[in-house]
C-alpha atoms as an extended CHARMM CRD file, in Angstrom:
* protein
*
       196  EXT
         1         1  UNK       CA            -18.2190000000      160.2610000000      191.2390000000  PROA      1               0.0000000000
         2         2  UNK       CA            -15.6120000000      161.8580000000      194.1390000000  PROA      2               0.0000000000
         3         3  UNK       CA            -14.0060000000      159.3760000000      195.6520000000  PROA      3               0.0000000000
         4         4  UNK       CA            -11.5180000000      161.6160000000      197.8330000000  PROA      4               0.0000000000
         5         5  UNK       CA            -13.7420000000      161.0650000000      201.1160000000  PROA      5               0.0000000000
         6         6  UNK       CA            -13.4730000000      157.0690000000      201.0610000000  PROA      6               0.0000000000
         7         7  UNK       CA             -9.8250000000      157.6150000000      200.4230000000  PROA      7               0.0000000000
         8         8  UNK       CA             -9.3920000000      159.5820000000      203.2860000000  PROA      8               0.0000000000
         9         9  UNK       CA            -11.1760000000      157.4230000000      205.4660000000  PROA      9               0.0000000000
        10        10  UNK       CA             -9.4130000000      154.2940000000      204.3360000000  PROA      10              0.0000000000
        11        11  UNK       CA             -6.4350000000      156.0030000000      204.7850000000  PROA      11              0.0000000000
        12        12  UNK       CA             -7.4650000000      156.8770000000      208.2840000000  PROA      12              0.0000000000
        13        13  UNK       CA             -8.6300000000      153.2560000000      208.9800000000  PROA      13              0.0000000000
        14        14  UNK       CA             -5.4210000000      151.9450000000      208.2260000000  PROA      14              0.0000000000
        15        15  UNK       CA             -3.4140000000      155.2340000000      210.2370000000  PROA      15              0.0000000000
        16        16  UNK       CA             -5.6160000000      153.5270000000      213.7930000000  PROA      16              0.0000000000
        17        17  UNK       CA             -4.4390000000      149.8900000000      212.4150000000  PROA      17              0.0000000000
        18        18  UNK       CA             -0.7730000000      150.3410000000      212.1960000000  PROA      18              0.0000000000
        19        19  UNK       CA             -0.7540000000      152.4270000000      215.1740000000  PROA      19              0.0000000000
        20        20  UNK       CA             -2.8650000000      149.4850000000      217.2250000000  PROA      20              0.0000000000
        21        21  UNK       CA             -0.4080000000      146.9610000000      216.4030000000  PROA      21              0.0000000000
        22        22  UNK       CA              1.9610000000      149.3080000000      217.6840000000  PROA      22              0.0000000000
        23        23  UNK       CA              0.9480000000      149.8000000000      221.2690000000  PROA      23              0.0000000000
        24        24  UNK       CA             -1.1420000000      146.2430000000      221.6160000000  PROA      24              0.0000000000
        25        25  UNK       CA              1.9330000000      143.8630000000      221.0230000000  PROA      25              0.0000000000
        26        26  UNK       CA              3.5070000000      143.8260000000      224.1380000000  PROA      26              0.0000000000
        27        27  UNK       CA              7.2620000000      142.4250000000      223.3060000000  PROA      27              0.0000000000
        28        28  UNK       CA              8.5960000000      143.3880000000      219.8250000000  PROA      28              0.0000000000
        29        29  UNK       CA             11.2900000000      140.0920000000      220.2680000000  PROA      29              0.0000000000
        30        30  UNK       CA              8.4580000000      137.9200000000      221.0350000000  PROA      30              0.0000000000
        31        31  UNK       CA              7.2200000000      135.8010000000      217.7840000000  PROA      31              0.0000000000
        32        32  UNK       CA              3.8680000000      135.9580000000      216.3800000000  PROA      32              0.0000000000
        33        33  UNK       CA              0.6630000000      133.2560000000      217.3410000000  PROA      33              0.0000000000
        34        34  UNK       CA              1.3580000000      130.0380000000      215.3330000000  PROA      34              0.0000000000
        35        35  UNK       CA             -2.1160000000      129.0020000000      214.5090000000  PROA      35              0.0000000000
        36        36  UNK       CA             -0.7910000000      125.4180000000      213.2700000000  PROA      36              0.0000000000
        37        37  UNK       CA              2.7100000000      125.1470000000      215.2920000000  PROA      37              0.0000000000
        38        38  UNK       CA              3.5450000000      121.2710000000      213.7320000000  PROA      38              0.0000000000
        39        39  UNK       CA              3.7860000000      123.1950000000      210.4410000000  PROA      39              0.0000000000
        40        40  UNK       CA              6.5650000000      125.6620000000      212.0810000000  PROA      40              0.0000000000
        41        41  UNK       CA              8.6410000000      122.7420000000      214.1560000000  PROA      41              0.0000000000
        42        42  UNK       CA              8.5250000000      119.2130000000      212.6590000000  PROA      42              0.0000000000
        43        43  UNK       CA              7.9230000000      116.3490000000      214.8460000000  PROA      43              0.0000000000
        44        44  UNK       CA             10.3220000000      113.6630000000      212.7700000000  PROA      44              0.0000000000
        45        45  UNK       CA             14.1200000000      114.6020000000      213.4590000000  PROA      45              0.0000000000
        46        46  UNK       CA             15.7790000000      116.4060000000      210.4110000000  PROA      46              0.0000000000
        47        47  UNK       CA             17.4600000000      113.9280000000      208.4030000000  PROA      47              0.0000000000
        48        48  UNK       CA             21.6510000000      114.9900000000      209.4350000000  PROA      48              0.0000000000
        49        49  UNK       CA             19.9490000000      116.3760000000      212.8090000000  PROA      49              0.0000000000
        50        50  UNK       CA             22.1130000000      114.9580000000      215.8830000000  PROA      50              0.0000000000
        51        51  UNK       CA             19.1970000000      111.6570000000      217.2680000000  PROA      51              0.0000000000
        52        52  UNK       CA             19.7300000000      110.6360000000      220.4030000000  PROA      52              0.0000000000
        53        53  UNK       CA             17.5590000000      107.4500000000      220.2710000000  PROA      53              0.0000000000
        54        54  UNK       CA             20.5250000000      105.9440000000      218.1690000000  PROA      54              0.0000000000
        55        55  UNK       CA             24.0400000000      104.5320000000      219.0260000000  PROA      55              0.0000000000
        56        56  UNK       CA             25.7020000000      106.3030000000      216.8700000000  PROA      56              0.0000000000
        57        57  UNK       CA             23.8350000000      109.9570000000      217.2480000000  PROA      57              0.0000000000
        58        58  UNK       CA             22.6720000000      109.9390000000      213.9870000000  PROA      58              0.0000000000
        59        59  UNK       CA             19.4140000000      110.4090000000      212.0520000000  PROA      59              0.0000000000
        60        60  UNK       CA             20.1350000000      109.4020000000      209.0870000000  PROA      60              0.0000000000
        61        61  UNK       CA             20.9730000000      105.3730000000      209.1250000000  PROA      61              0.0000000000
        62        62  UNK       CA             22.5770000000      103.2810000000      206.3860000000  PROA      62              0.0000000000
        63        63  UNK       CA             20.0630000000      100.3900000000      205.3270000000  PROA      63              0.0000000000
        64        64  UNK       CA             20.0240000000       97.2980000000      206.4140000000  PROA      64              0.0000000000
        65        65  UNK       CA             21.9310000000       94.7840000000      204.9890000000  PROA      65              0.0000000000
        66        66  UNK       CA             20.5160000000       92.8070000000      202.6740000000  PROA      66              0.0000000000
        67        67  UNK       CA             17.7030000000       95.7300000000      201.7690000000  PROA      67              0.0000000000
        68        68  UNK       CA             16.5760000000       96.5220000000      198.1900000000  PROA      68              0.0000000000
        69        69  UNK       CA             15.5890000000       99.4380000000      197.5180000000  PROA      69              0.0000000000
        70        70  UNK       CA             12.2270000000      100.1140000000      195.8240000000  PROA      70              0.0000000000
        71        71  UNK       CA             11.8690000000       99.3740000000      192.2800000000  PROA      71              0.0000000000
        72        72  UNK       CA             15.3030000000       97.3550000000      191.3280000000  PROA      72              0.0000000000
        73        73  UNK       CA             15.6440000000       93.4020000000      191.8400000000  PROA      73              0.0000000000
        74        74  UNK       CA             19.3560000000       92.2880000000      192.9460000000  PROA      74              0.0000000000
        75        75  UNK       CA             20.6970000000       90.6340000000      190.2630000000  PROA      75              0.0000000000
        76        76  UNK       CA             22.9120000000       87.6580000000      191.3360000000  PROA      76              0.0000000000
        77        77  UNK       CA             25.3260000000       86.8170000000      188.5000000000  PROA      77              0.0000000000
        78        78  UNK       CA             28.8350000000       88.8670000000      189.1240000000  PROA      78              0.0000000000
        79        79  UNK       CA             31.3760000000       90.3530000000      186.1790000000  PROA      79              0.0000000000
        80        80  UNK       CA             32.9340000000       87.0280000000      184.7910000000  PROA      80              0.0000000000
        81        81  UNK       CA             32.4600000000       84.6980000000      181.5650000000  PROA      81              0.0000000000
        82        82  UNK       CA             31.1210000000       81.7480000000      183.7660000000  PROA      82              0.0000000000
        83        83  UNK       CA             28.6360000000       84.1930000000      185.2160000000  PROA      83              0.0000000000
        84        84  UNK       CA             27.5270000000       85.1160000000      181.6390000000  PROA      84              0.0000000000
        85        85  UNK       CA             27.3610000000       81.3860000000      180.5760000000  PROA      85              0.0000000000
        86        86  UNK       CA             25.0430000000       80.5370000000      183.2900000000  PROA      86              0.0000000000
        87        87  UNK       CA             22.7800000000       83.9760000000      182.4360000000  PROA      87              0.0000000000
        88        88  UNK       CA             22.4530000000       82.5120000000      179.2990000000  PROA      88              0.0000000000
        89        89  UNK       CA             21.0210000000       79.2390000000      180.4290000000  PROA      89              0.0000000000
        90        90  UNK       CA             18.8820000000       81.2070000000      183.2660000000  PROA      90              0.0000000000
        91        91  UNK       CA             17.6470000000       84.1810000000      182.0080000000  PROA      91              0.0000000000
        92        92  UNK       CA             14.7400000000       84.7050000000      179.1490000000  PROA      92              0.0000000000
        93        93  UNK       CA             14.0900000000       87.7970000000      177.4740000000  PROA      93              0.0000000000
        94        94  UNK       CA             10.3780000000       88.7330000000      179.3700000000  PROA      94              0.0000000000
        95        95  UNK       CA              9.2890000000       91.0650000000      176.2260000000  PROA      95              0.0000000000
        96        96  UNK       CA              8.5070000000       89.8510000000      172.7620000000  PROA      96              0.0000000000
        97        97  UNK       CA              9.2290000000       91.2220000000      168.8630000000  PROA      97              0.0000000000
        98        98  UNK       CA              5.5670000000       91.2730000000      168.7060000000  PROA      98              0.0000000000
        99        99  UNK       CA              5.1670000000       94.1540000000      171.1440000000  PROA      99              0.0000000000
       100       100  UNK       CA              5.9910000000       96.8920000000      168.8800000000  PROA      100             0.0000000000
       101       101  UNK       CA              6.2460000000       99.4220000000      172.1430000000  PROA      101             0.0000000000
       102       102  UNK       CA              9.0550000000       97.4240000000      173.2390000000  PROA      102             0.0000000000
       103       103  UNK       CA             10.6120000000       96.6550000000      169.8210000000  PROA      103             0.0000000000
       104       104  UNK       CA             10.6630000000      100.6370000000      168.8890000000  PROA      104             0.0000000000
       105       105  UNK       CA             11.5170000000      101.3870000000      172.5180000000  PROA      105             0.0000000000
       106       106  UNK       CA             14.5670000000       99.0560000000      172.2090000000  PROA      106             0.0000000000
       107       107  UNK       CA             15.6690000000      101.2030000000      168.8990000000  PROA      107             0.0000000000
       108       108  UNK       CA             15.3140000000      104.2720000000      170.1790000000  PROA      108             0.0000000000
       109       109  UNK       CA             17.7350000000      102.9940000000      173.2970000000  PROA      109             0.0000000000
       110       110  UNK       CA             20.2070000000      101.7970000000      170.7610000000  PROA      110             0.0000000000
       111       111  UNK       CA             20.9860000000      104.6120000000      169.2130000000  PROA      111             0.0000000000
       112       112  UNK       CA             21.0510000000      106.7040000000      171.9530000000  PROA      112             0.0000000000
       113       113  UNK       CA             23.4130000000      104.5370000000      174.1310000000  PROA      113             0.0000000000
       114       114  UNK       CA             24.8950000000      101.5070000000      171.5310000000  PROA      114             0.0000000000
       115       115  UNK       CA             25.2520000000      103.1810000000      167.6710000000  PROA      115             0.0000000000
       116       116  UNK       CA             28.4730000000      105.0620000000      168.8290000000  PROA      116             0.0000000000
       117       117  UNK       CA             30.5320000000      102.0560000000      168.9330000000  PROA      117             0.0000000000
       118       118  UNK       CA             28.3090000000       99.3140000000      167.2630000000  PROA      118             0.0000000000
       119       119  UNK       CA             27.0860000000      101.6290000000      164.3120000000  PROA      119             0.0000000000
       120       120  UNK       CA             23.7130000000      101.8800000000      162.6940000000  PROA      120             0.0000000000
       121       121  UNK       CA             23.0710000000       98.6740000000      161.3490000000  PROA      121             0.0000000000
       122       122  UNK       CA             25.5480000000       96.9920000000      164.0890000000  PROA      122             0.0000000000
       123       123  UNK       CA             28.9750000000       96.2210000000      162.1820000000  PROA      123             0.0000000000
       124       124  UNK       CA             30.9830000000       97.9680000000      164.7580000000  PROA      124             0.0000000000
       125       125  UNK       CA             31.4410000000      100.8920000000      163.0770000000  PROA      125             0.0000000000
       126       126  UNK       CA             30.2440000000      103.6530000000      164.7300000000  PROA      126             0.0000000000
       127       127  UNK       CA             31.8570000000      107.1990000000      164.4010000000  PROA      127             0.0000000000
       128       128  UNK       CA             33.5920000000      106.0850000000      167.9640000000  PROA      128             0.0000000000
       129       129  UNK       CA             35.4130000000      103.5500000000      165.8790000000  PROA      129             0.0000000000
       130       130  UNK       CA             36.1750000000      106.1640000000      163.6330000000  PROA      130             0.0000000000
       131       131  UNK       CA             38.5190000000      108.4700000000      165.7060000000  PROA      131             0.0000000000
       132       132  UNK       CA             40.0830000000      105.4820000000      166.7050000000  PROA      132             0.0000000000
       133       133  UNK       CA             38.3960000000      103.8020000000      169.2640000000  PROA      133             0.0000000000
       134       134  UNK       CA             38.9640000000       99.9040000000      169.1650000000  PROA      134             0.0000000000
       135       135  UNK       CA             35.8010000000       98.0720000000      167.2440000000  PROA      135             0.0000000000
       136       136  UNK       CA             33.2360000000       96.2600000000      169.2540000000  PROA      136             0.0000000000
       137       137  UNK       CA             32.3030000000       92.5240000000      167.4640000000  PROA      137             0.0000000000
       138       138  UNK       CA             29.5820000000       93.2280000000      164.9550000000  PROA      138             0.0000000000
       139       139  UNK       CA             26.3420000000       92.5460000000      166.9290000000  PROA      139             0.0000000000
       140       140  UNK       CA             25.4420000000       90.7240000000      163.0370000000  PROA      140             0.0000000000
       141       141  UNK       CA             28.2730000000       87.8620000000      163.0590000000  PROA      141             0.0000000000
       142       142  UNK       CA             27.3630000000       84.8280000000      163.3230000000  PROA      142             0.0000000000
       143       143  UNK       CA             28.9400000000       84.0800000000      167.2750000000  PROA      143             0.0000000000
       144       144  UNK       CA             26.9200000000       87.0630000000      168.4910000000  PROA      144             0.0000000000
       145       145  UNK       CA             23.6600000000       85.4370000000      166.8060000000  PROA      145             0.0000000000
       146       146  UNK       CA             24.6290000000       82.1550000000      168.6080000000  PROA      146             0.0000000000
       147       147  UNK       CA             24.3470000000       84.0830000000      171.9710000000  PROA      147             0.0000000000
       148       148  UNK       CA             21.4560000000       83.0710000000      173.9210000000  PROA      148             0.0000000000
       149       149  UNK       CA             19.2080000000       86.9720000000      175.1900000000  PROA      149             0.0000000000
       150       150  UNK       CA             20.2830000000       85.9910000000      178.9400000000  PROA      150             0.0000000000
       151       151  UNK       CA             24.2640000000       86.5490000000      177.4670000000  PROA      151             0.0000000000
       152       152  UNK       CA             23.7090000000       89.6490000000      176.3400000000  PROA      152             0.0000000000
       153       153  UNK       CA             22.1600000000       90.6270000000      178.6010000000  PROA      153             0.0000000000
       154       154  UNK       CA             24.8510000000       89.7220000000      181.3410000000  PROA      154             0.0000000000
       155       155  UNK       CA             26.9400000000       91.5210000000      178.5780000000  PROA      155             0.0000000000
       156       156  UNK       CA             24.9230000000       94.6290000000      178.7720000000  PROA      156             0.0000000000
       157       157  UNK       CA             24.6170000000       94.9480000000      182.5330000000  PROA      157             0.0000000000
       158       158  UNK       CA             28.4270000000       94.1700000000      183.4230000000  PROA      158             0.0000000000
       159       159  UNK       CA             30.2670000000       94.5350000000      180.2210000000  PROA      159             0.0000000000
       160       160  UNK       CA             32.5940000000       92.9630000000      178.6150000000  PROA      160             0.0000000000
       161       161  UNK       CA             36.1630000000       93.7490000000      177.4370000000  PROA      161             0.0000000000
       162       162  UNK       CA             36.3130000000       97.4720000000      176.3870000000  PROA      162             0.0000000000
       163       163  UNK       CA             32.6560000000       97.4450000000      176.7240000000  PROA      163             0.0000000000
       164       164  UNK       CA             31.5720000000       99.2930000000      179.8870000000  PROA      164             0.0000000000
       165       165  UNK       CA             28.7110000000       98.4440000000      182.0620000000  PROA      165             0.0000000000
       166       166  UNK       CA             25.1600000000       99.8300000000      180.8020000000  PROA      166             0.0000000000
       167       167  UNK       CA             22.9600000000       99.2450000000      184.6820000000  PROA      167             0.0000000000
       168       168  UNK       CA             23.3840000000      102.0400000000      185.4540000000  PROA      168             0.0000000000
       169       169  UNK       CA             21.9340000000      104.2140000000      182.1750000000  PROA      169             0.0000000000
       170       170  UNK       CA             19.4060000000      101.4570000000      180.9480000000  PROA      170             0.0000000000
       171       171  UNK       CA             17.1000000000       99.9000000000      183.9510000000  PROA      171             0.0000000000
       172       172  UNK       CA             16.4240000000       95.8350000000      183.4700000000  PROA      172             0.0000000000
       173       173  UNK       CA             13.0950000000       95.7510000000      181.0930000000  PROA      173             0.0000000000
       174       174  UNK       CA             15.2060000000       98.9490000000      178.5990000000  PROA      174             0.0000000000
       175       175  UNK       CA             18.0520000000       96.2690000000      178.5990000000  PROA      175             0.0000000000
       176       176  UNK       CA             15.7320000000       93.6360000000      177.4340000000  PROA      176             0.0000000000
       177       177  UNK       CA             14.3430000000       96.0000000000      174.7740000000  PROA      177             0.0000000000
       178       178  UNK       CA             17.9490000000       96.9850000000      173.2290000000  PROA      178             0.0000000000
       179       179  UNK       CA             18.5650000000       93.0460000000      172.6890000000  PROA      179             0.0000000000
       180       180  UNK       CA             15.0720000000       92.9600000000      171.0590000000  PROA      180             0.0000000000
       181       181  UNK       CA             16.6320000000       95.6080000000      168.5420000000  PROA      181             0.0000000000
       182       182  UNK       CA             19.7930000000       93.6010000000      168.2040000000  PROA      182             0.0000000000
       183       183  UNK       CA             17.5400000000       90.3980000000      167.5300000000  PROA      183             0.0000000000
       184       184  UNK       CA             16.2400000000       92.9180000000      164.3750000000  PROA      184             0.0000000000
       185       185  UNK       CA             19.5450000000       93.8310000000      163.0110000000  PROA      185             0.0000000000
       186       186  UNK       CA             20.3320000000       90.1460000000      163.3440000000  PROA      186             0.0000000000
       187       187  UNK       CA             17.8680000000       89.5070000000      160.6890000000  PROA      187             0.0000000000
       188       188  UNK       CA             18.9610000000       89.0880000000      156.9860000000  PROA      188             0.0000000000
       189       189  UNK       CA             17.4020000000       91.6760000000      154.7820000000  PROA      189             0.0000000000
       190       190  UNK       CA             14.5470000000       90.9960000000      152.7720000000  PROA      190             0.0000000000
       191       191  UNK       CA             15.6470000000       89.8870000000      149.0040000000  PROA      191             0.0000000000
       192       192  UNK       CA             14.6130000000       92.8170000000      146.8400000000  PROA      192             0.0000000000
       193       193  UNK       CA             13.5750000000       91.0600000000      143.4820000000  PROA      193             0.0000000000
       194       194  UNK       CA             16.1090000000       92.3160000000      140.3560000000  PROA      194             0.0000000000
       195       195  UNK       CA             13.9720000000       94.6630000000      138.2720000000  PROA      195             0.0000000000
       196       196  UNK       CA             13.0520000000       92.6850000000      134.8540000000  PROA      196             0.0000000000
């Protein structure tokens, strides 16, 4: 099948359309017709543009004092030993060791954030300590076992001595889940029966 007449007709049609496009348009510098002008020019002000509606002339405004970002609840404690003691009395872990998913998540987070210093079993013998960093107290010690979950939460949130705060790395829920894993590390290892 010969397509030459079809190709010639299409080429001639293209030439006619190109010629009409050049002759019909009055001002080549004028913008084309805008079907939805709202899509081209936004109705709201851009974040960093000037805005005559505010006294300082800026569109981007600081949040109202006391505003809480979505997904974040305020924690009314400060980084002090007295506040840690208050947290021990007032805060309770919302997760239980019966939740396998929470325990598994806590173990993963412990390996990621806590193991470098506290070690795989919580004895304070992590790889960072082996390189000369001061050893943290073991999470398996009697003193740490006596700490309430709220106090451990306070320590993970605000830090203590050489331990930095982990509030920016771990969400509130994840901090509680790490405590579940710490409690699992504190349980005595099951005794194995001696071979006869």
